[in-house]
N, C-alpha and C positions, 0 to 999 in steps of 0.2 A: 360306766364306771362310777364310782363314787369317788367325792372329791379327796384329795391327799390331805393325810392327817395334819394337825396342826398342834401347837403345845404351848402352855404359859409354865414357864418352869423359874425359880428363883434360885436353884442349883445348878451352876453353870461351870463348864470349863471350855474355857477361848483358846485357840489356837492360833497365835500368828505366826504365818507359814514362810519360811525361807526354803530355797534349796537344800540347805545340809543341816538347819536345827529350827527349832520350834518353841516359841515363848509362850508358856503357858500361865493363863490366870484364872485363878480359881473365885468363884462367889459363892456363899456369902463371905468365906473367910477374908477374901481380898489378899489372898497368899499368889506368887510368882514364882515360876521357874523356869530353866531353859533345859531342854532335852534335845537328843538328836534327831533328826526325822527320818526315822526309820520304823518300819511297821511293829517290829518286835518292842521297841521302847516305848512306841504309843499305845499297844496292847498291855504293856506291864503298867502303865500310869494309870489306863481305864480300868484296868481291875481292881486296882489298889483303891482306886476312888469309888467304884461300887462297894468293895469291902469296908470303908470308913463309914458308909452311911446309906440306909435303905431308901432314904430320900428320891423323889425323881431326879435324874438328871440328864443335864442337855448339853451336847458337846457342838460347838459352833466356830467356823473357820470360814475365812474367805476364799472365792475361786482365786487360785495363783499359779494359771498355767499348767495345772496337774501336778505341782508339787503336796499339793492337798490330798491327794490320793491315798496315803497311808493313815490319816485322820480317819477320812469316810469310810474306808475299810473296814478300820478295826471296830469304830463304833457300830455301824450293821452288822459286824459278824458277833459283836458281843450285845447285840439287841440294844442298843442305847441311842435313845433320840438325838438326832444330829439335823443343822441347819446350815447349809452354804450361804454364806452372806454374801448380799452385792455391796463389793466395796465402795461405792459412790453415796449408797445410802449410810454405810457406819462412818464415814468422813463427815456428812452433812450431821449426823447424831452428834461425833463429837465436837464439832462447830457449835451445835447448840447448846453443849456444855461448857464451852469455851476453851475449849483445849486447842490453841494454837499450835503448839508444839507437836511433832509428830517423829518418834522413835518406836523401836520395836516393843519397848515396855510399855509404854503407852497407847500404842495399838491394839496391844493385847487387852489391856484393862477397859479400852472405850468398846471392843468387839463384845468383852465380857456383859457390860453395862447395857450396850445395845440389846443382847439377846434377852437379858432379863427383864429389861423395861418396854419388849417390843411385843404386842398383843398377836396372838394367830400366826406365831412363824410357822412357814411351810417346811415340814419335813423332808430330809433328802432319802431319796430311796435310791439303792444301788440298781444301775441298769442291769436288766437281762443280759446274759453273756450273748445272745444273738443280736440284740440291740447295739450293744457296744462294739460289735464285730462289724456292722452296718456302718455305724459313725467313722469309724477307724477307716474303713475303705473308702468310705464317701468324701472324707477331708481329704484322704490322698489323693481322690478323683479330680477334688477340686483344685489341688495344687496343681496337678498335670496340667488341667484345661486351662488354669492361669498362664502356666509356662508354654502352652501351644499357643496361645493367643499373643502372648510377646513374641514369640518365634515368628508368628505369619508376619506381625507387623515388621518385624527385621528383615524379612524377605524382601517386601515391599520397597525396601529402601538401599537393599546389597547393590552393589556395582561391581564388586570383584568376584569372579566366577567360583575360585575357592571358598570364599565367604557363603556364597548364595548354595554351592553343594554341599557345606557343612551344617547350614540351616535346614537345608531340606532333609538331609539324612537324620538330624535332630526330630524334626518334625514326625517322620516316618515313625521313628522310636516311640515317639512321645503318644503318637495316634493309636500305635499298637498297644502301649501300655494301657489306655485311656479304655479300648474295645475290652481289654482282658479284666480291668476292674469293673465295668459296666456288667460284663457276663457273670461274674464274681459275687456282684452283689444282687444281680438276679435272682442267681441260683440260690443265694442264703436264703433269700426271703421267701422263694417257694420253698424250701424246704423246712420254714418255719411256719405252721399254720396260723398263730396269732399274728404277726407279722403279715402273711400273705391276705390274711383277712382286712386286715388296716388297710393296705394298698388298695386293694379291691373297692373297700368303699369309698375312699378318698377319690378312686377315678370315675365315681359316679358323678360328680360335680365336673359339668363341661369347663375344660379350661384346664384342668388338672390331669397331667399325664405322670409316666410312670417315673420320670426325674424327679418330678415336684414332691411325689408321693414318697420316693427315697429318701429325698431330702428332709422332709418331714418326720420320717422315721428316724433319720439321724440326729436331727438338731432340734425337734421339738417332742422329744417322747411322752410329755407330760399330755398333750394333745388329746383331748377326749375325758381328762379329770379335771377340767377347771370351769369356771363360771367363762361366761363370753368377756366379762371385763378383764379377769385375769389372763386369758387367752391374749387379747389385744394389747395389753402392756408387756406379757413378756415376749411378746413378739416385736415388740417397739412400733405399735400401729395404735395406740390410744392416744386421740386428740386429748392435749393438755391444756386446760382453760387458765388463762392469765389476767382475770379481771380484778378491777377495782374501783369501787364507788362506781362514778359513771363513765369509766372508761372499760371498755370489751375488747381486749387485744385479740387479733386473730389466734387462733389455737394451733399447735404445732404438736406432731410427733417427738419422741424421744428415742434417743439411739437403743437398740434392741438386739438381736441375734443377727448380726450382719448375714452370714451365711445363709440362713434362712430367708431374710428380708430379700437377697438377691434371686434365690428363687422364685419367691412369691412374685415379685417384680414381672418375671417373664409369664407367669401363671395368668395374672391379672390381665396383661396385654391381650392375652389371648381369649380371657373370659369376658372383657369388656365387650369384645367383638361377637361371639360366638356364645355364650351363655345368654338366654333371652331375658333371665331375671337381672343378671348383674348389667348387662346391655341397658336394659332399660333404666337402671339405677344411674348408669354413667351417663345417661341421655339426660336424666332430671338433674343432675347436679351441673352438667355444662351448660341447661337452659338457663339456670340460675347465675351464671358466669362465672363458675369455679375454674380455676386454672388446670391445665390438664397433669401435672403432678399433683395435685391435689385429689383430682379424679381417681388416678392410680392408686394412691395411697390409700382411699376408702375403699376400693376395691379390693384391695389386700387384705384390709381388715375384716371386710365381708367373708371374703374367703376362709379367713382365719374363725372367723365365728360358726360359721355354716360347717364346716370340716369339724369344728370341736362339737357339735351338735350332732352330727353325722356317727363320729366316734363313739360319743357318749351314751347314745341310745342303739347303736348297732343296727341302723336301718339306711337304705340307700337313698341318695338325693332325691330322687322322685317321688319317697314316699312323705316329704317334707310338702307342707304347703307353699 
């Protein structure tokens, strides 16, 4: 796979997203307006912007719990380059410019300036319908799994017979729902050649099973189109240096995609014991006195880098040195 496209553009439409409204800031005109957060209104605004000037246009918004979907969908439908920005990075940029106050109007302008002044922004691509479906099913599966764990913990401490019966009945219902979702996810992937091949390739890595491969399909669709550094950073597994002068502080990873990291943690536990290459890597780290959590995080990072290379080249694990 080729790396995802990037763009630098001075003509920007930035959308500060709320549930019902969008504050839109335009550069270089420095104009601002508010519209309803509805697909038809967003498309109308974007068509007008395209009509006003032939210059390249970049649409930018932040991830807002799904409320940004109309902006992303409309931009992609009209073949307009768009970027879904990381909220913390935009806020750090605003602080760099000295913007201490925070309102929707200020945030929209800061978002536009961030997009106009940041090189090589990664462009957003709409997920394929099958990948989107896998993510929805996998997210629901994870929610049910969390409920099952919680109900199982409650059973352990429930003394009243009626309470125990209620908990056990709920556990049975949740278990059946979990099994149905597992089957549906598996059937969907099996019926989609591209996804089926990705899962097959990922499972050639010892330690990566069906559940891990499904989670990567759901939560990390970019895998295989990134550099190894990008893959580790998006997963929240890249060690960040904090050195100054003669001081060399311990490096720490930063938050990434939590659902993905939870799955990778379990895969790393298995790979650290059963994957010869990663087990040897783990032993070297332990011999150097590295703590157990650091070793697991390092194995998780190795797994992401290996899987990214496998998917990029379309070759199974045993074909890599």
